[in-house]
Phi, psi and omega in degrees: 000138180285134179236169180298340185264357178276140177272334179223140174286159180254129181238134176249125178258133183233114178200137181280355177258105184304327181298321178294320177300313186297319181300313183290322178300311183298326181282335187253341190298337178286338182252338183222159165281115187246134173231163178221156176226149181250012175209159178297319180299314179295323180298312181299320180296317182293319181297319181295321181286317185221089186300117177285166178271343179200147180239130171259112195235120175287142177282309188272099176223143177295155178068299180228109183278177186296328181295319183287321177301312181297321176299316180295322180295317184288341178275349180260116188300334181277350187236349193290342179271359180287126181290137184239127174250119175282143165224143185198160174281340177288141183220057175247155182297328180295318181292322177297312178302314182299322180296320182286333176296323181285352179100011177291157182260344179201174189212122184238129180268145172276153354291155183290136165253102196303315178306319178292319178302311181297320180299317183288320177298313179303314182299318182284331175290321176297318175300319181292322178301317179293320180294318176301318177297317175296321177296319180298311181297327179282346183262357183257136177285124188292333182285310190264336184081005174260168179305151182259185184299320180301312181296317179302316179300320182291315179296318180301317178294317180295317181289326177297314178298320178295315178297322179293320182289325182262000182067031185259156176283150174221136181240149177233137178238121173252134182218153167218169185274130183291134172055045184285326177301316181295326179299310179299321179294326181279316191251349181097158184290329178297316177295322180296321177297318180291325176295316176299319182296314180297320181292321177300318179292325177293319176300315183301316185281345179280340179272131190243003179243141183300328184283344180289148183223122174252133183221152170267118186254001176152133177054236181261021184256139182228157176226145178230126176260131183233092177293151175054041183230121179280184186294317180296312180299319179295320178297324178295314183292317178301317180290328175296319177299315177300316177297318184295322180292316178300323183289350173297333175060044178276118185300137178214088184292337181275353180278142179282133174099271189283329185078012177225171181284132175224174180233158170240145182219150173237136184235137173229147182225141170200169170251111184305140173221180178295334183273346182252124178264160181300323181301330178296322177295315176302313182298319181293322179288325179290324177293322177296322179294318178302315182292324179300319181287322181293330183271011173125353177071179182053048178202167181240131174236143180217165177204160174255146177237000000 
């Protein structure tokens, strides 16, 4: 996915005729990072590993044609928003209409007129950049600056599917701030907002892998998703997070025990299968959080399912 820090967008060319790929690559390589695939199967493998920002896809290919490749892309929630431009030697209105029905954003006829191809690519990448920015803004919690519930739900679905496909463990941590209502009552809502901001940043900095995700899911509640993490690894991370929040040393005179702001957390771990739904992991983490609070707060409890 194209980000503000990328210097070049990534374009994938898919055509079973290598000469066509070379012509397009030579024309585009000065402006974009360009890769090519010579079959639909190879293209799907490359897209999963390194998601491009745009795909130029030939319709007429042996074994798996462009329509089937596009269909598989659109069925995958992690890939469906990548813009696809069909190109083909066929030039009928029926083929063009069928392409748009499959969700392609444009249709280019062969032989290529390179200036037009480059203009269309540039236009669709600019549109994608705007869409990505809007999605990002809609996915950020405005108070804390970390991802919100919507973003967490999307990431959870993606990582669950990936773990299920790869047979990997996934862990989920649910936590909330101990005695937060009393904190607001004692110090005021402005101080409460500042407290949540500091905790959110602590959670963010406690996570050391790019794939881990911390999100504010409501009020004083947070969720942390830990892909490819077993129960022992999740327990170590969760306890580090709990300790880091306590080390912020935010005074809380109304809290029982420590006199500072602390968190309670529940952690659940599983290896997704056809028999286990995502909701089961959420329910298990929520039950562990409830027990952690019942047993005195400022602690982490976990289980495997």
